[in-house]
C-alpha positions as CSV (number, residue, x, y, z in Angstrom):
1,M,-17.2,-135.3,-112.5
2,H,-19.9,-133.1,-111.6
3,L,-19.6,-129.5,-110.8
4,R,-20.5,-127.8,-107.4
5,F,-23.8,-126.2,-107.3
6,S,-22.1,-122.9,-106.9
7,Q,-20.3,-123.2,-110.1
8,D,-23.4,-124.2,-111.8
9,I,-25.1,-120.9,-110.7
10,K,-21.8,-119.0,-111.6
11,S,-21.7,-120.5,-115.0
12,L,-25.7,-119.7,-115.3
13,L,-25.0,-116.0,-114.4
14,Q,-22.3,-115.8,-117.1
15,R,-24.6,-117.1,-119.5
16,L,-27.3,-114.7,-118.5
17,A,-24.9,-111.7,-119.1
18,E,-24.8,-112.8,-122.5
19,Q,-28.4,-113.9,-123.4
20,P,-31.7,-114.5,-121.7
21,L,-32.1,-117.8,-120.1
22,S,-35.2,-120.2,-120.6
23,L,-36.4,-122.5,-117.4
24,G,-35.2,-125.3,-119.7
25,D,-31.7,-123.8,-119.9
26,I,-31.3,-123.6,-116.2
27,L,-32.5,-127.3,-115.8
28,A,-30.5,-128.4,-118.1
29,E,-27.3,-127.0,-116.8
30,T,-27.9,-127.7,-113.0
31,S,-29.2,-131.5,-113.9
32,E,-30.7,-133.0,-110.7
33,R,-30.0,-130.0,-108.8
34,G,-32.6,-128.0,-110.5
35,F,-35.3,-129.2,-108.3
36,S,-33.7,-126.8,-105.6
37,L,-33.2,-123.9,-107.8
38,V,-36.8,-124.5,-109.2
39,I,-38.2,-124.5,-106.0
40,A,-36.2,-121.8,-104.5
41,L,-37.4,-119.4,-107.5
42,L,-41.1,-120.4,-106.7
43,V,-40.4,-119.3,-103.1
44,L,-39.5,-116.4,-103.6
45,P,-43.0,-114.5,-103.7
46,F,-43.5,-115.8,-100.1
47,L,-40.8,-113.5,-98.8
48,F,-42.9,-110.6,-99.6
49,P,-46.5,-109.9,-98.3
50,I,-49.0,-110.7,-101.0
51,P,-52.7,-111.3,-101.1
52,P,-53.7,-114.6,-99.8
53,G,-55.2,-115.8,-103.1
54,L,-52.0,-115.2,-105.1
55,T,-50.0,-117.8,-102.8
56,G,-51.7,-121.0,-104.5
57,V,-50.0,-121.1,-107.6
58,P,-46.6,-121.1,-106.4
59,G,-47.6,-122.9,-103.5
60,T,-49.1,-125.7,-105.6
61,A,-46.0,-125.8,-107.9
62,C,-43.5,-126.1,-105.1
63,L,-45.9,-129.2,-103.6
64,I,-45.9,-131.0,-106.9
65,L,-42.1,-130.3,-107.3
66,S,-41.4,-131.5,-103.7
67,V,-43.5,-134.8,-104.3
68,Q,-41.5,-135.7,-107.4
69,M,-38.3,-135.0,-105.7
70,A,-39.5,-137.0,-103.0
71,L,-40.5,-139.7,-105.0
72,G,-36.9,-140.0,-106.7
73,R,-37.5,-138.2,-110.0
74,R,-34.3,-136.8,-111.5
75,S,-36.1,-133.8,-113.2
76,P,-38.9,-131.9,-112.8
77,W,-41.9,-132.8,-115.0
């Protein structure tokens, strides 16, 4: 049985209190739902005023992950 996404996040936060987590750890813990979490992390810079040239990298990464998700991939890259 799969945990709810909120339970996945709670588990990640508990592990983060003990040791640093890598992106691989986060994706392994959240399985397929990791796409949404990674995209949400990449979108965070867009919530703050930043120079136009700096938006290309996270924007491109969001686009690539979104296309992978639309094509039915179960995990990023």
